[in-house]
BAFI-3210 file (N, C-alpha, C; in Angstrom, 3 decimals, decimal comma, padded with zeros to 6 digits):
// residues 201
n [1|2|3|4|5|6|7|8|9|10|11|12|13|14|15|16|17|18|19|20|21|22|23|24|25|26|27|28|29|30|31|32|33|34|35|36|37|38|39|40|41|42|43|44|45|46|47|48|49|50|51|52|53|54|55|56|57|58|59|60|61|62|63|64|65|66|67|68|69|70|71|72|73|74|75|76|77|78|79|80|81|82|83|84|85|86|87|88|89|90|91|92|93|94|95|96|97|98|99|100|101|102|103|104|105|106|107|108|109|110|111|112|113|114|115|116|117|118|119|120|121|122|123|124|125|126|127|128|129|130|131|132|133|134|135|136|137|138|139|140|141|142|143|144|145|146|147|148|149|150|151|152|153|154|155|156|157|158|159|160|161|162|163|164|165|166|167|168|169|170|171|172|173|174|175|176|177|178|179|180|181|182|183|184|185|186|187|188|189|190|191|192|193|194|195|196|197|198|199|200|201]
n.u [088,823|089,780|089,110|090,822|089,115|088,829|088,965|087,009|084,877|085,328|084,865|082,367|081,548|081,861|080,130|077,443|077,522|079,053|081,137|082,134|081,303|077,651|077,582|079,083|080,656|081,322|083,632|084,385|085,382|083,844|081,231|081,622|080,386|077,192|074,664|073,217|070,104|068,606|066,793|067,113|070,101|069,373|068,291|070,304|072,142|070,067|070,120|072,495|071,325|071,594|069,988|070,459|069,072|068,390|068,552|067,791|069,495|072,695|073,997|076,781|077,834|076,659|076,409|079,432|079,316|078,163|080,256|082,000|080,678|080,758|083,128|084,025|083,015|083,199|086,321|088,668|091,530|094,162|094,727|092,275|089,612|086,235|083,467|081,163|081,823|083,306|081,639|080,159|081,849|082,070|079,389|079,422|081,179|079,647|079,672|077,061|076,289|077,904|078,936|079,005|081,510|083,038|081,924|083,749|084,577|087,137|088,108|085,986|087,188|089,703|089,583|088,338|090,819|092,162|091,145|091,240|093,910|095,284|094,604|096,084|094,814|094,040|091,288|090,166|088,839|087,713|088,176|085,477|084,096|083,351|084,484|087,213|088,909|092,867|095,375|097,605|100,670|100,801|099,571|097,873|094,379|091,032|088,407|084,912|082,774|079,856|076,673|074,007|072,050|071,155|069,735|069,606|071,843|070,766|072,251|072,816|070,497|069,264|071,391|070,542|067,813|068,289|069,888|068,117|066,394|067,363|068,049|065,530|064,726|067,014|068,908|070,075|072,503|073,499|073,234|075,428|077,522|077,417|077,336|078,569|081,023|082,361|082,572|083,777|086,225|087,284|087,731|090,101|090,365|091,137|091,392|089,088|085,728|083,213|081,390|079,418|075,927|075,391|077,482|079,895|083,972]
n.v [000,079|000,085|000,415|000,212|-001,687|-000,728|001,955|002,634|002,088|004,058|006,642|006,639|006,719|009,618|010,353|009,445|010,988|010,322|010,857|012,126|014,485|015,578|018,366|020,956|022,148|019,725|017,418|015,911|015,417|017,942|017,787|017,669|016,967|016,284|014,340|011,908|009,864|006,904|007,412|010,048|008,700|007,758|010,094|011,186|009,960|009,891|012,312|012,452|011,540|008,877|005,246|004,168|003,027|002,942|000,468|-000,371|-001,440|-002,158|001,564|002,698|000,421|-000,205|001,788|002,106|-000,226|001,134|002,601|000,994|-000,223|001,807|002,566|000,849|001,114|002,088|003,705|006,386|005,761|004,798|007,381|008,566|008,988|007,231|009,003|008,884|008,791|010,733|012,608|011,946|013,105|015,770|016,466|015,712|017,337|019,702|023,171|024,392|022,298|022,845|022,315|023,361|025,300|027,446|027,749|027,231|024,925|024,063|021,746|019,351|019,115|018,614|016,024|014,490|014,248|013,035|010,492|009,952|010,407|008,099|006,433|007,869|010,380|013,320|016,107|018,713|022,264|023,925|027,351|027,649|026,475|024,046|020,947|019,212|016,258|015,261|013,130|012,214|011,384|012,153|014,794|015,037|015,674|015,097|016,182|017,036|015,791|018,595|018,148|016,590|017,193|018,964|022,528|024,828|027,627|031,047|031,898|030,102|029,021|031,477|030,650|028,055|029,046|030,547|028,776|027,408|028,990|029,848|027,166|026,430|028,064|028,324|027,860|024,576|025,380|027,582|026,459|024,640|026,447|028,125|026,645|024,279|024,148|025,954|024,206|022,096|023,132|024,051|021,450|021,027|020,948|022,554|023,114|022,733|023,878|025,569|024,179|024,922|024,441|022,759|020,988|019,845|019,719]
n.w [100,713|104,198|107,347|110,453|112,658|115,486|114,906|113,311|114,860|116,915|115,484|115,009|117,569|117,791|115,939|116,750|119,379|122,049|123,000|125,831|128,283|128,934|130,127|130,460|132,549|133,909|135,047|133,381|130,318|128,113|125,618|122,350|120,262|118,742|120,881|119,560|118,834|118,217|116,364|115,100|114,351|112,048|110,622|110,664|107,943|106,413|105,698|104,221|102,059|102,027|102,431|104,602|107,617|111,230|113,055|115,112|117,114|118,802|119,044|118,474|117,152|114,978|113,421|113,355|111,612|109,374|108,457|107,647|105,200|104,069|103,398|101,760|099,251|095,484|094,519|093,930|094,352|096,613|098,462|098,028|099,704|099,399|098,029|099,437|101,932|102,544|102,171|104,776|106,788|106,400|106,913|109,179|110,463|110,093|110,738|112,304|113,739|115,981|119,394|122,557|122,208|119,435|115,816|114,471|115,643|116,549|118,970|118,218|116,096|116,965|117,953|116,195|114,102|115,452|115,565|112,399|111,674|112,580|110,539|108,478|107,419|107,460|108,857|107,434|107,415|104,739|102,813|102,341|104,599|104,642|105,083|104,440|103,313|103,480|102,873|104,465|104,316|101,328|100,856|099,285|098,854|098,834|096,953|096,855|094,756|093,329|094,580|093,188|094,034|095,521|096,152|093,308|092,746|092,767|090,553|089,258|088,155|086,676|084,593|083,508|082,513|080,884|078,912|078,633|076,920|074,403|073,747|072,837|071,008|068,633|066,239|064,040|063,194|064,335|067,326|066,816|066,513|068,986|070,783|070,511|069,233|071,063|073,402|072,501|072,099|074,192|075,712|074,110|071,592|068,875|066,333|065,362|063,530|062,613|059,490|058,348|057,309|059,392|059,680|061,601|061,484]
ca.u [089,696|089,108|089,837|090,740|087,915|088,717|088,902|085,146|083,974|085,835|084,515|081,025|081,383|081,999|078,619|076,753|077,740|079,199|082,285|082,584|079,903|076,715|077,472|080,886|081,103|081,728|085,581|085,101|085,880|082,266|081,179|081,802|079,973|075,319|073,868|072,173|069,679|068,358|065,681|068,633|071,428|068,977|068,260|072,092|072,472|069,062|070,764|073,600|071,202|071,801|068,946|070,589|067,948|069,028|067,507|067,491|070,925|073,672|074,126|078,069|078,313|075,813|077,469|080,462|079,331|077,581|081,213|082,540|080,216|080,654|084,681|084,210|082,385|084,401|087,294|089,994|093,146|094,551|094,953|091,214|088,298|085,170|082,839|080,184|082,622|083,735|080,273|079,831|082,923|081,991|077,968|079,633|081,622|078,955|078,951|075,588|076,291|078,096|078,115|080,320|082,417|082,288|081,711|085,070|084,893|088,407|087,993|085,517|088,016|090,948|088,756|088,062|091,547|092,522|090,645|091,590|095,426|095,771|094,670|096,754|094,587|093,674|090,435|090,445|088,250|088,445|087,466|083,986|083,250|083,236|085,351|087,865|090,009|093,727|096,060|098,930|101,745|101,196|099,027|096,472|093,021|089,909|087,449|083,591|081,712|079,034|075,880|073,265|070,242|071,276|069,235|070,387|071,640|070,343|073,364|073,153|069,040|069,449|071,613|069,768|066,860|068,788|070,152|066,604|065,804|068,594|067,760|063,951|064,330|068,048|068,726|071,048|073,664|073,694|073,518|076,850|078,566|077,265|077,559|079,212|082,717|083,245|082,704|084,969|087,735|087,464|088,579|091,531|090,249|091,282|090,938|087,348|085,047|081,607|081,558|077,793|075,086|075,106|078,204|081,314|084,731]
ca.v [000,996|-000,849|001,171|-000,992|-001,343|000,356|003,036|002,828|002,601|005,684|007,779|006,210|006,992|010,558|010,454|009,257|011,747|009,300|011,398|013,504|015,327|017,198|019,313|021,661|022,244|018,525|017,735|014,908|016,111|018,522|016,721|018,929|016,536|016,217|013,280|011,461|008,874|005,625|008,160|010,919|008,763|007,424|011,061|011,782|009,475|010,166|014,171|012,630|011,067|007,427|004,555|003,567|002,882|002,138|-001,162|-000,627|-002,215|-000,799|002,480|002,987|-000,546|-000,123|003,018|001,330|-000,939|001,473|003,395|000,054|-000,275|003,034|002,792|-000,323|001,997|002,613|005,223|006,978|005,546|004,332|008,422|009,274|007,907|006,977|010,156|009,195|008,796|012,284|013,480|012,092|013,680|016,821|016,436|015,592|018,615|021,417|024,630|024,374|021,496|022,739|022,311|023,879|025,753|028,178|027,580|027,105|023,845|023,153|020,836|018,382|018,814|017,054|014,669|013,719|013,829|011,825|009,228|009,823|010,428|006,717|005,889|008,473|011,364|014,854|016,656|020,697|023,277|025,135|028,737|027,751|026,100|022,366|020,133|017,928|015,167|015,242|011,895|013,075|011,009|012,736|016,224|015,152|016,585|014,700|016,951|016,437|016,791|019,040|017,509|017,087|016,924|020,521|023,363|025,601|029,141|031,966|032,240|028,737|029,144|032,027|030,141|027,254|029,302|031,383|027,949|026,565|029,675|029,435|025,693|026,574|029,080|028,346|027,080|024,018|026,249|028,370|025,417|024,087|027,493|028,641|025,595|022,699|024,859|026,823|023,193|021,326|024,099|024,160|020,615|021,347|020,440|024,092|022,960|022,405|024,909|025,390|024,505|025,129|023,440|021,874|019,811|020,450|018,614]
ca.w [101,378|105,045|108,754|111,169|113,471|116,778|114,456|112,836|116,336|117,427|114,407|115,228|118,996|117,789|115,621|118,251|120,369|123,132|123,629|126,894|129,167|128,394|131,040|130,218|133,697|134,134|135,633|132,369|128,835|127,554|124,771|120,908|119,206|119,674|120,963|118,555|119,211|117,002|115,019|114,680|113,661|110,947|110,049|109,733|107,523|105,142|105,181|103,441|100,948|101,881|102,305|106,059|108,693|112,132|113,075|116,580|117,884|119,860|118,311|117,986|116,369|113,786|112,626|112,557|110,736|107,942|107,894|107,089|104,312|103,036|102,865|101,198|097,875|094,938|094,929|092,942|094,832|098,340|099,283|098,059|100,213|098,925|097,852|100,267|103,257|102,398|102,400|105,982|107,486|105,993|107,547|110,842|111,306|109,991|111,930|112,431|114,944|117,097|120,911|123,748|121,309|118,249|114,652|113,234|115,737|117,295|120,014|117,798|114,872|117,234|118,439|115,412|113,610|116,575|115,000|110,991|111,715|112,922|109,034|107,413|106,988|108,863|108,711|107,609|106,917|103,059|102,774|101,832|105,460|103,975|105,944|103,351|103,762|103,541|103,042|105,355|103,543|100,231|100,926|098,223|099,243|098,422|096,571|096,948|093,893|093,566|094,962|092,021|094,850|096,054|095,291|092,725|093,135|092,152|089,253|088,512|087,633|085,675|083,322|083,137|082,479|079,755|078,182|078,014|075,351|073,339|072,743|072,309|069,552|068,048|064,476|064,306|063,176|066,308|068,528|066,640|066,494|070,043|072,028|070,615|068,925|072,423|073,678|071,911|071,897|075,640|075,370|073,501|069,909|068,969|064,874|064,996|063,106|061,996|058,385|057,679|056,637|060,679|059,725|062,013|060,508]
c.u [089,088|089,921|089,936|089,551|087,950|088,386|087,553|084,367|084,184|084,671|082,854|080,815|081,153|080,294|077,505|076,700|078,154|080,346|082,070|080,948|079,048|076,694|078,885|081,348|081,731|083,353|085,447|084,455|084,225|082,344|080,915|080,526|078,222|074,904|072,906|071,402|069,548|067,895|066,864|069,235|070,433|068,795|069,122|071,912|071,016|069,300|071,922|072,964|071,531|070,344|069,319|069,960|068,435|068,080|067,549|069,063|071,968|074,589|075,703|078,585|077,780|076,774|078,834|080,794|079,087|079,003|082,248|082,267|080,510|082,402|084,820|083,645|083,619|085,385|088,014|090,856|092,707|094,254|093,435|090,338|087,276|084,054|082,058|080,596|083,058|082,607|079,758|080,563|082,234|080,538|078,419|080,209|081,162|079,513|078,211|075,638|077,307|078,249|079,582|081,616|081,635|082,122|082,841|085,406|086,310|088,787|087,105|086,881|089,260|090,551|088,655|089,184|092,636|092,305|091,357|092,993|096,027|095,687|095,031|096,341|093,676|092,456|090,360|089,344|088,666|087,730|085,985|082,920|082,840|084,503|085,812|088,626|091,256|094,630|097,291|100,011|101,726|100,112|097,978|095,146|092,251|089,059|086,102|083,226|080,530|077,287|074,591|072,089|070,116|070,098|070,045|070,119|071,087|071,097|073,057|071,278|068,857|069,831|071,637|068,690|067,050|069,149|068,971|066,185|066,485|068,092|066,672|063,897|066,102|068,067|069,837|072,425|074,370|074,115|074,840|077,864|078,853|078,031|078,502|080,747|083,401|083,593|084,160|086,104|088,168|088,265|089,677|090,848|090,267|090,903|089,936|086,805|083,899|081,888|079,959|077,235|074,764|076,018|079,447|082,774|085,391]
c.v [000,341|000,021|-000,171|-000,795|-000,721|001,607|003,525|003,214|003,652|006,589|007,541|006,624|008,409|010,918|010,233|009,980|011,476|010,007|012,298|013,562|015,668|017,983|019,833|022,203|021,317|018,752|016,171|015,899|016,454|017,459|018,458|018,074|016,002|014,525|012,440|009,610|007,806|006,826|009,283|010,109|008,341|009,099|011,758|011,247|009,653|011,321|013,945|011,547|009,290|006,458|004,048|003,807|002,282|001,171|-001,366|-001,455|-001,351|-000,143|002,583|001,728|-000,841|001,188|002,772|000,305|-000,359|002,423|002,044|000,002|000,803|003,164|002,011|000,465|001,930|004,118|005,390|006,566|005,076|005,522|009,160|008,687|008,030|008,331|010,169|009,739|010,483|013,563|013,531|013,147|014,726|017,043|016,573|016,854|020,229|022,065|024,592|023,235|021,771|023,199|022,676|024,341|026,427|027,331|026,760|025,215|022,889|021,970|019,861|018,339|018,020|016,404|013,842|013,728|012,766|010,555|009,056|009,445|008,718|005,816|007,109|009,678|012,101|015,559|017,952|021,513|023,933|026,368|028,391|027,010|024,769|021,873|018,987|017,133|014,906|014,008|012,636|013,089|011,869|014,354|015,986|015,012|015,980|015,615|016,434|017,217|017,314|017,960|017,451|017,028|018,165|021,491|023,975|026,644|029,580|032,400|031,313|028,511|029,531|031,654|029,148|027,783|029,900|030,259|027,641|027,371|029,733|028,057|025,621|027,490|028,899|027,095|025,660|024,200|027,150|027,617|024,883|025,550|028,094|027,851|024,287|023,403|025,412|025,262|022,598|021,954|023,962|022,491|020,078|020,970|022,030|024,199|023,170|023,735|024,591|025,116|024,457|024,063|022,019|020,835|020,412|018,886|017,755]
c.w [102,983|106,334|109,880|112,459|114,808|116,114|113,761|113,965|116,761|116,654|115,224|116,449|118,437|116,512|115,841|119,530|121,915|123,732|124,151|127,625|128,759|128,906|131,159|131,302|134,423|134,430|133,796|131,115|128,421|126,409|123,420|120,218|119,638|120,213|119,604|119,049|118,030|116,545|114,453|113,976|112,019|109,890|109,749|108,275|105,798|104,745|104,257|102,104|100,443|102,460|104,047|107,210|110,349|113,031|114,866|117,535|118,847|118,845|117,431|117,104|115,302|113,134|112,307|111,629|109,270|107,659|107,131|105,321|103,065|102,465|102,170|099,322|097,139|095,131|093,978|092,863|096,126|098,687|098,955|098,475|099,396|098,868|099,229|101,734|103,502|103,218|104,379|106,932|107,471|106,803|109,044|110,905|110,823|111,009|112,822|113,968|115,869|118,453|121,419|123,098|120,230|116,807|113,803|114,396|116,615|118,115|119,188|116,568|115,379|117,698|117,093|114,337|114,493|116,213|113,119|111,174|112,176|111,164|108,665|107,184|108,020|108,228|108,496|107,352|106,130|103,622|102,789|103,304|105,615|104,805|104,612|104,295|102,932|103,583|103,662|104,762|102,342|100,222|099,664|099,070|098,504|097,797|096,413|095,251|094,006|093,696|094,402|092,620|095,590|095,584|094,632|092,902|092,154|090,514|088,396|087,712|086,632|084,564|082,535|082,156|080,754|078,483|077,685|076,755|074,342|072,929|072,256|071,127|069,027|067,138|065,012|064,154|063,934|066,612|068,066|066,776|068,148|070,975|071,838|070,374|069,873|073,159|073,663|072,028|073,459|075,890|074,910|072,105|069,017|067,302|064,774|064,472|062,393|060,503|057,349|057,462|057,931|060,690|061,049|061,785|061,622]
res [m|k|f|r|r|r|n|s|e|a|l|a|d|l|i|c|g|n|v|g|s|s|d|p|s|s|q|d|q|p|k|y|f|p|y|r|s|s|s|y|i|t|e|f|f|q|e|l|n|t|d|w|v|h|d|g|s|t|r|h|r|w|v|a|d|v|i|d|s|m|l|n|e|p|h|a|g|p|t|h|p|p|e|g|f|c|r|l|i|d|h|l|m|s|p|g|d|a|l|n|e|g|p|d|r|p|n|a|m|r|q|l|n|e|v|l|t|r|e|g|y|e|a|f|y|g|d|d|r|h|c|y|l|r|h|i|d|t|h|t|v|t|v|m|q|a|n|p|h|r|p|l|t|t|a|e|v|q|r|r|d|n|l|a|r|f|l|d|n|c|s|e|d|e|l|i|e|e|i|l|v|p|l|f|r|q|l|g|f|h|r|i|t|a|a|g|q|g|q|v|p]
***
């Protein structure tokens, strides 16, 4: 996947916080994205669990190069941008980074979509307050996979601990009957049954 260079650089300007004035009373358009110096650009990409480190070159051009690299990563088809790029958009639109407006960030969203629509996409907030991408022509929404590096929720920790206790104490037959058979049935293998002596036909 490839964006036109002017669009990669326009998106990079938003990430760098180059658009608008830091003074909301200024006659210029106020800033809706925080200004990021070299170290904060590096921090931005580190928070995405990437290894990009700003090399001191012109900020928006360097970021545009990174965006081009992220867009070049494997993806599920022409209507689904790469996972890393989708995470970048979600991170960029974090409600906690709202500047000169509320956490729903309507002005920041407008500026972002001015760039994305030129490439056939639009960004929007889901009910979970994460920012997603939709392909305009097909209305296809790219859903991000769960981040394996995020902290587990309380419920997930409890399920993990319960499973660990079960696996520590279960017999082979119990493992088949309680875990494997339900798993195969959920996958559509409805005729599978436990045959005893640890065998699944």
